[in-house]
Backbone as JSON Lines, residues from 0, in Angstrom:
{"i":0,"aa":"M","n":[-92.98,-129.78,-89.37],"ca":[-92.87,-129.55,-90.8],"c":[-91.5,-130.04,-91.26]}
{"i":1,"aa":"P","n":[-91.43,-130.89,-92.3],"ca":[-90.13,-131.35,-92.79],"c":[-89.27,-130.19,-93.25]}
{"i":2,"aa":"E","n":[-87.97,-130.32,-93.06],"ca":[-87.05,-129.24,-93.41],"c":[-87.16,-128.83,-94.88]}
{"i":3,"aa":"S","n":[-87.33,-129.81,-95.79],"ca":[-87.38,-129.48,-97.2],"c":[-88.57,-128.58,-97.54]}
{"i":4,"aa":"S","n":[-89.65,-128.7,-96.8],"ca":[-90.82,-127.88,-97.09],"c":[-90.67,-126.47,-96.53]}
{"i":5,"aa":"R","n":[-89.56,-126.19,-95.88],"ca":[-89.3,-124.85,-95.36],"c":[-88.48,-124.02,-96.35]}
{"i":6,"aa":"E","n":[-88.26,-124.55,-97.54],"ca":[-87.49,-123.86,-98.57],"c":[-88.45,-123.3,-99.62]}
{"i":7,"aa":"L","n":[-88.14,-122.1,-100.09],"ca":[-88.9,-121.48,-101.17],"c":[-87.92,-120.95,-102.21]}
{"i":8,"aa":"V","n":[-88.18,-121.29,-103.46],"ca":[-87.4,-120.75,-104.58],"c":[-88.32,-119.81,-105.36]}
{"i":9,"aa":"V","n":[-87.85,-118.59,-105.55],"ca":[-88.6,-117.61,-106.31],"c":[-87.82,-117.32,-107.6]}
{"i":10,"aa":"L","n":[-88.46,-117.58,-108.72],"ca":[-87.86,-117.38,-110.03],"c":[-88.36,-116.06,-110.61]}
{"i":11,"aa":"F","n":[-87.43,-115.19,-110.98],"ca":[-87.77,-113.89,-111.55],"c":[-87.39,-113.85,-113.02]}
{"i":12,"aa":"T","n":[-88.31,-113.38,-113.86],"ca":[-88.01,-113.2,-115.28],"c":[-88.24,-111.76,-115.73]}
{"i":13,"aa":"H","n":[-88.96,-110.98,-114.93],"ca":[-89.28,-109.59,-115.29],"c":[-88.24,-108.62,-114.76]}
{"i":14,"aa":"G","n":[-88.01,-107.58,-115.53],"ca":[-87.04,-106.56,-115.16],"c":[-87.7,-105.33,-114.58]}
{"i":15,"aa":"A","n":[-86.97,-104.24,-114.65],"ca":[-87.4,-102.97,-114.07],"c":[-88.65,-102.4,-114.74]}
{"i":16,"aa":"D","n":[-88.98,-102.9,-115.92],"ca":[-90.13,-102.38,-116.64],"c":[-91.45,-103.01,-116.21]}
{"i":17,"aa":"H","n":[-91.41,-103.87,-115.2],"ca":[-92.62,-104.58,-114.79],"c":[-92.74,-104.62,-113.28]}
{"i":18,"aa":"E","n":[-93.94,-104.39,-112.79],"ca":[-94.16,-104.38,-111.35],"c":[-93.92,-105.72,-110.68]}
{"i":19,"aa":"L","n":[-93.96,-106.8,-111.43],"ca":[-93.76,-108.11,-110.83],"c":[-92.36,-108.28,-110.23]}
{"i":20,"aa":"S","n":[-91.41,-107.49,-110.66],"ca":[-90.08,-107.57,-110.05],"c":[-90.15,-107.14,-108.58]}
{"i":21,"aa":"S","n":[-90.84,-106.06,-108.3],"ca":[-90.99,-105.6,-106.91],"c":[-91.95,-106.48,-106.13]}
{"i":22,"aa":"V","n":[-93.02,-106.93,-106.77],"ca":[-93.98,-107.81,-106.11],"c":[-93.28,-109.1,-105.67]}
{"i":23,"aa":"G","n":[-92.45,-109.66,-106.55],"ca":[-91.74,-110.89,-106.23],"c":[-90.84,-110.75,-105.01]}
{"i":24,"aa":"F","n":[-90.11,-109.65,-104.93],"ca":[-89.24,-109.47,-103.76],"c":[-90.05,-109.18,-102.5]}
{"i":25,"aa":"T","n":[-91.19,-108.54,-102.64],"ca":[-92.07,-108.32,-101.49],"c":[-92.55,-109.67,-100.95]}
{"i":26,"aa":"I","n":[-92.95,-110.56,-101.85],"ca":[-93.42,-111.88,-101.44],"c":[-92.27,-112.74,-100.91]}
{"i":27,"aa":"A","n":[-91.1,-112.62,-101.51],"ca":[-89.93,-113.36,-101.02],"c":[-89.6,-112.95,-99.58]}
{"i":28,"aa":"N","n":[-89.63,-111.64,-99.32],"ca":[-89.38,-111.16,-97.96],"c":[-90.46,-111.65,-97.01]}
{"i":29,"aa":"G","n":[-91.69,-111.69,-97.47],"ca":[-92.77,-112.22,-96.65],"c":[-92.57,-113.69,-96.32]}
{"i":30,"aa":"G","n":[-91.99,-114.44,-97.27],"ca":[-91.69,-115.84,-97.01],"c":[-90.69,-115.99,-95.87]}
{"i":31,"aa":"M","n":[-89.71,-115.11,-95.83],"ca":[-88.73,-115.16,-94.74],"c":[-89.4,-114.8,-93.41]}
{"i":32,"aa":"T","n":[-90.3,-113.85,-93.44],"ca":[-91.04,-113.49,-92.23],"c":[-91.85,-114.69,-91.73]}
{"i":33,"aa":"A","n":[-92.35,-115.49,-92.66],"ca":[-93.12,-116.69,-92.32],"c":[-92.24,-117.86,-91.88]}
{"i":34,"aa":"G","n":[-90.92,-117.68,-91.91],"ca":[-90.02,-118.73,-91.46],"c":[-89.42,-119.6,-92.54]}
{"i":35,"aa":"L","n":[-89.61,-119.22,-93.79],"ca":[-89.03,-119.99,-94.88],"c":[-87.62,-119.53,-95.19]}
{"i":36,"aa":"R","n":[-86.81,-120.44,-95.69],"ca":[-85.51,-120.08,-96.24],"c":[-85.74,-119.82,-97.72]}
{"i":37,"aa":"V","n":[-85.45,-118.61,-98.16],"ca":[-85.84,-118.2,-99.51],"c":[-84.61,-117.95,-100.38]}
{"i":38,"aa":"S","n":[-84.7,-118.47,-101.6],"ca":[-83.68,-118.25,-102.62],"c":[-84.35,-117.61,-103.83]}
{"i":39,"aa":"A","n":[-83.67,-116.65,-104.44],"ca":[-84.19,-116.0,-105.64],"c":[-83.25,-116.28,-106.79]}
{"i":40,"aa":"F","n":[-83.82,-116.67,-107.92],"ca":[-83.04,-116.95,-109.13],"c":[-83.52,-116.01,-110.22]}
{"i":41,"aa":"L","n":[-82.62,-115.18,-110.72],"ca":[-82.95,-114.16,-111.72],"c":[-82.55,-114.64,-113.11]}
{"i":42,"aa":"T","n":[-83.51,-114.6,-114.03],"ca":[-83.25,-114.99,-115.41],"c":[-83.72,-113.87,-116.34]}
{"i":43,"aa":"S","n":[-83.34,-113.95,-117.58],"ca":[-83.78,-113.01,-118.61],"c":[-83.61,-111.57,-118.14]}
{"i":44,"aa":"A","n":[-84.63,-110.75,-118.32],"ca":[-84.56,-109.32,-117.98],"c":[-84.38,-109.08,-116.49]}
{"i":45,"aa":"A","n":[-84.7,-110.05,-115.66],"ca":[-84.55,-109.88,-114.21],"c":[-83.09,-109.7,-113.8]}
{"i":46,"aa":"V","n":[-82.17,-110.2,-114.59],"ca":[-80.74,-110.03,-114.3],"c":[-80.39,-108.54,-114.26]}
{"i":47,"aa":"D","n":[-81.07,-107.75,-115.07],"ca":[-80.8,-106.31,-115.09],"c":[-81.15,-105.63,-113.76]}
{"i":48,"aa":"L","n":[-82.02,-106.24,-112.98],"ca":[-82.44,-105.65,-111.7],"c":[-81.29,-105.47,-110.72]}
{"i":49,"aa":"V","n":[-80.31,-106.35,-110.78],"ca":[-79.24,-106.31,-109.77],"c":[-77.95,-105.7,-110.3]}
{"i":50,"aa":"R","n":[-78.06,-105.0,-111.4],"ca":[-76.91,-104.26,-111.91],"c":[-76.67,-103.04,-111.03]}
{"i":51,"aa":"R","n":[-75.43,-102.8,-110.7],"ca":[-75.1,-101.62,-109.89],"c":[-75.72,-100.38,-110.51]}
{"i":52,"aa":"R","n":[-76.22,-99.51,-109.7],"ca":[-76.85,-98.24,-110.06],"c":[-78.23,-98.42,-110.7]}
{"i":53,"aa":"A","n":[-78.44,-99.43,-111.51],"ca":[-79.73,-99.63,-112.15],"c":[-80.81,-99.94,-111.12]}
{"i":54,"aa":"I","n":[-80.46,-100.66,-110.09],"ca":[-81.43,-101.06,-109.07],"c":[-82.01,-99.85,-108.34]}
{"i":55,"aa":"D","n":[-81.26,-98.78,-108.26],"ca":[-81.69,-97.6,-107.51],"c":[-82.86,-96.86,-108.14]}
{"i":56,"aa":"S","n":[-83.13,-97.1,-109.41],"ca":[-84.18,-96.34,-110.09],"c":[-85.51,-97.07,-110.18]}
{"i":57,"aa":"T","n":[-85.63,-98.27,-109.62],"ca":[-86.86,-99.04,-109.77],"c":[-87.74,-98.91,-108.53]}
{"i":58,"aa":"V","n":[-88.89,-98.29,-108.72],"ca":[-89.89,-98.14,-107.66],"c":[-91.25,-98.37,-108.29]}
{"i":59,"aa":"V","n":[-92.04,-99.24,-107.67],"ca":[-93.4,-99.49,-108.14],"c":[-94.35,-99.13,-107.01]}
{"i":60,"aa":"P","n":[-94.83,-97.88,-106.98],"ca":[-95.74,-97.48,-105.91],"c":[-96.97,-98.39,-105.87]}
{"i":61,"aa":"P","n":[-97.46,-98.78,-104.74],"ca":[-97.09,-98.31,-103.42],"c":[-96.04,-99.17,-102.73]}
{"i":62,"aa":"L","n":[-95.35,-100.02,-103.48],"ca":[-94.34,-100.88,-102.89],"c":[-93.08,-100.09,-102.57]}
{"i":63,"aa":"E","n":[-92.24,-100.69,-101.73],"ca":[-90.95,-100.08,-101.39],"c":[-90.08,-100.04,-102.64]}
{"i":64,"aa":"P","n":[-89.1,-99.15,-102.68],"ca":[-88.14,-99.17,-103.8],"c":[-87.46,-100.54,-103.9]}
{"i":65,"aa":"L","n":[-87.19,-100.98,-105.1],"ca":[-86.59,-102.3,-105.31],"c":[-85.27,-102.43,-104.55]}
{"i":66,"aa":"A","n":[-84.47,-101.39,-104.53],"ca":[-83.18,-101.45,-103.81],"c":[-83.4,-101.78,-102.34]}
{"i":67,"aa":"A","n":[-84.42,-101.21,-101.72],"ca":[-84.71,-101.49,-100.31],"c":[-85.21,-102.92,-100.13]}
{"i":68,"aa":"L","n":[-86.04,-103.39,-101.05],"ca":[-86.55,-104.76,-100.96],"c":[-85.41,-105.78,-101.08]}
{"i":69,"aa":"V","n":[-84.51,-105.56,-102.02],"ca":[-83.39,-106.48,-102.22],"c":[-82.41,-106.4,-101.06]}
{"i":70,"aa":"K","n":[-82.14,-105.21,-100.58],"ca":[-81.25,-105.05,-99.42],"c":[-81.81,-105.8,-98.22]}
{"i":71,"aa":"D","n":[-83.11,-105.68,-97.98],"ca":[-83.75,-106.4,-96.88],"c":[-83.66,-107.91,-97.11]}
{"i":72,"aa":"F","n":[-83.91,-108.34,-98.33],"ca":[-83.84,-109.76,-98.68],"c":[-82.47,-110.33,-98.34]}
{"i":73,"aa":"L","n":[-81.43,-109.65,-98.76],"ca":[-80.06,-110.13,-98.52],"c":[-79.69,-110.04,-97.04]}
{"i":74,"aa":"A","n":[-80.1,-108.98,-96.37],"ca":[-79.77,-108.81,-94.95],"c":[-80.42,-109.89,-94.09]}
{"i":75,"aa":"R","n":[-81.53,-110.41,-94.55],"ca":[-82.25,-111.44,-93.79],"c":[-81.81,-112.85,-94.17]}
{"i":76,"aa":"G","n":[-80.79,-112.96,-94.99],"ca":[-80.25,-114.28,-95.33],"c":[-80.74,-114.87,-96.62]}
{"i":77,"aa":"G","n":[-81.45,-114.09,-97.43],"ca":[-81.89,-114.59,-98.72],"c":[-80.71,-114.86,-99.63]}
{"i":78,"aa":"R","n":[-80.83,-115.9,-100.42],"ca":[-79.79,-116.23,-101.41],"c":[-80.24,-115.7,-102.75]}
{"i":79,"aa":"L","n":[-79.35,-114.99,-103.43],"ca":[-79.7,-114.31,-104.67],"c":[-78.75,-114.74,-105.77]}
{"i":80,"aa":"W","n":[-79.31,-115.45,-106.77],"ca":[-78.51,-115.98,-107.86],"c":[-78.94,-115.34,-109.18]}
{"i":81,"aa":"A","n":[-77.97,-115.04,-110.02],"ca":[-78.22,-114.52,-111.36],"c":[-77.77,-115.58,-112.37]}
{"i":82,"aa":"C","n":[-78.64,-115.91,-113.28],"ca":[-78.42,-116.95,-114.3],"c":[-77.14,-116.67,-115.1]}
{"i":83,"aa":"T","n":[-76.25,-117.65,-115.11],"ca":[-74.97,-117.49,-115.79],"c":[-75.12,-117.11,-117.27]}
{"i":84,"aa":"P","n":[-75.89,-117.86,-118.07],"ca":[-76.0,-117.49,-119.48],"c":[-76.66,-116.12,-119.68]}
{"i":85,"aa":"C","n":[-77.6,-115.76,-118.82],"ca":[-78.29,-114.47,-118.94],"c":[-77.33,-113.31,-118.64]}
{"i":86,"aa":"V","n":[-76.47,-113.51,-117.65],"ca":[-75.46,-112.51,-117.3],"c":[-74.48,-112.35,-118.46]}
{"i":87,"aa":"K","n":[-74.0,-113.47,-118.98],"ca":[-73.03,-113.44,-120.08],"c":[-73.63,-112.82,-121.33]}
{"i":88,"aa":"A","n":[-74.9,-113.12,-121.62],"ca":[-75.55,-112.58,-122.82],"c":[-75.62,-111.06,-122.79]}
{"i":89,"aa":"R","n":[-75.63,-110.49,-121.59],"ca":[-75.69,-109.04,-121.44],"c":[-74.32,-108.41,-121.3]}
{"i":90,"aa":"G","n":[-73.28,-109.23,-121.31],"ca":[-71.92,-108.71,-121.19],"c":[-71.55,-108.28,-119.78]}
{"i":91,"aa":"Y","n":[-72.31,-108.74,-118.79],"ca":[-72.03,-108.38,-117.4],"c":[-70.99,-109.32,-116.82]}
{"i":92,"aa":"E","n":[-70.31,-108.81,-115.8],"ca":[-69.39,-109.61,-115.0],"c":[-69.78,-109.4,-113.54]}
{"i":93,"aa":"Q","n":[-69.17,-110.17,-112.65],"ca":[-69.51,-110.09,-111.23],"c":[-69.44,-108.64,-110.71]}
{"i":94,"aa":"G","n":[-68.44,-107.89,-111.13],"ca":[-68.28,-106.52,-110.66],"c":[-69.38,-105.57,-111.12]}
{"i":95,"aa":"D","n":[-70.16,-105.97,-112.1],"ca":[-71.28,-105.14,-112.58],"c":[-72.52,-105.3,-111.71]}
{"i":96,"aa":"L","n":[-72.52,-106.32,-110.86],"ca":[-73.7,-106.64,-110.05],"c":[-73.52,-106.17,-108.61]}
{"i":97,"aa":"I","n":[-74.64,-105.96,-107.93],"ca":[-74.58,-105.52,-106.54],"c":[-73.98,-106.61,-105.66]}
{"i":98,"aa":"D","n":[-73.46,-106.2,-104.52],"ca":[-72.91,-107.15,-103.56],"c":[-74.01,-108.1,-103.1]}
{"i":99,"aa":"G","n":[-73.64,-109.36,-102.95],"ca":[-74.59,-110.36,-102.47],"c":[-75.19,-111.22,-103.56]}
{"i":100,"aa":"V","n":[-74.96,-110.86,-104.82],"ca":[-75.47,-111.65,-105.95],"c":[-74.39,-112.63,-106.38]}
{"i":101,"aa":"E","n":[-74.8,-113.87,-106.55],"ca":[-73.88,-114.91,-107.06],"c":[-74.32,-115.29,-108.46]}
{"i":102,"aa":"I","n":[-73.4,-115.27,-109.4],"ca":[-73.68,-115.75,-110.75],"c":[-73.65,-117.27,-110.68]}
{"i":103,"aa":"A","n":[-74.76,-117.89,-111.08],"ca":[-74.87,-119.34,-110.91],"c":[-75.79,-119.94,-111.96]}
{"i":104,"aa":"G","n":[-75.6,-121.21,-112.2],"ca":[-76.46,-121.95,-113.12],"c":[-77.71,-122.45,-112.42]}
{"i":105,"aa":"S","n":[-78.62,-122.96,-113.21],"ca":[-79.9,-123.41,-112.67],"c":[-79.78,-124.62,-111.76]}
{"i":106,"aa":"S","n":[-78.63,-125.26,-111.73],"ca":[-78.47,-126.41,-110.83],"c":[-78.7,-126.02,-109.37]}
{"i":107,"aa":"K","n":[-78.45,-124.75,-109.04],"ca":[-78.69,-124.27,-107.67],"c":[-80.15,-124.45,-107.28]}
{"i":108,"aa":"I","n":[-81.06,-124.08,-108.18],"ca":[-82.48,-124.21,-107.82],"c":[-82.97,-125.64,-108.0]}
{"i":109,"aa":"H","n":[-82.39,-126.36,-108.94],"ca":[-82.81,-127.75,-109.15],"c":[-82.53,-128.6,-107.91]}
{"i":110,"aa":"E","n":[-81.4,-128.36,-107.26],"ca":[-81.08,-129.09,-106.02],"c":[-82.16,-128.85,-104.97]}
{"i":111,"aa":"L","n":[-82.58,-127.61,-104.82],"ca":[-83.6,-127.28,-103.82],"c":[-84.96,-127.86,-104.2]}
{"i":112,"aa":"I","n":[-85.3,-127.78,-105.46],"ca":[-86.59,-128.31,-105.92],"c":[-86.64,-129.83,-105.74]}
{"i":113,"aa":"K","n":[-85.55,-130.51,-106.09],"ca":[-85.5,-131.97,-105.89],"c":[-85.66,-132.35,-104.43]}
{"i":114,"aa":"A","n":[-85.22,-131.48,-103.53],"ca":[-85.33,-131.75,-102.09],"c":[-86.7,-131.35,-101.54]}
{"i":115,"aa":"G","n":[-87.58,-130.82,-102.4],"ca":[-88.94,-130.52,-101.96],"c":[-89.28,-129.06,-101.78]}
{"i":116,"aa":"A","n":[-88.41,-128.16,-102.25],"ca":[-88.7,-126.73,-102.1],"c":[-89.95,-126.34,-102.88]}
{"i":117,"aa":"A","n":[-90.69,-125.41,-102.31],"ca":[-91.82,-124.81,-103.02],"c":[-91.26,-123.8,-104.02]}
{"i":118,"aa":"T","n":[-92.01,-123.5,-105.06],"ca":[-91.54,-122.56,-106.07],"c":[-92.62,-121.54,-106.4]}
{"i":119,"aa":"L","n":[-92.18,-120.35,-106.71],"ca":[-93.03,-119.27,-107.23],"c":[-92.27,-118.63,-108.38]}
{"i":120,"aa":"S","n":[-93.0,-118.06,-109.33],"ca":[-92.3,-117.35,-110.4],"c":[-92.98,-116.02,-110.7]}
{"i":121,"aa":"F","n":[-92.15,-115.05,-111.02],"ca":[-92.6,-113.69,-111.31],"c":[-91.87,-113.17,-112.54]}
């Protein structure tokens, strides 16, 4: 399998008010189990998911709590990016976000997509 096809980019737009936030991280973790290198890019309301303390309150039964899903994602080498304009629009700074999140522009995912990464969006 070519190296570029071993990359997966997961784009998140839903926040804590929608089950797709937890579903997306469940599937992202599954991608790593399958041997993919997975990157997550958070836009719009999804940026709120990685705010310190806010992440602790999101649970969508029967899925694991969002904090556990994200912790597992990061511990397994997942790359987690929060959209720069979305972060700024909410008045957040790096210190407002959980450890392991990088504030970044969409060029991060465009590089991977141009190299052949698969994409999913939630």
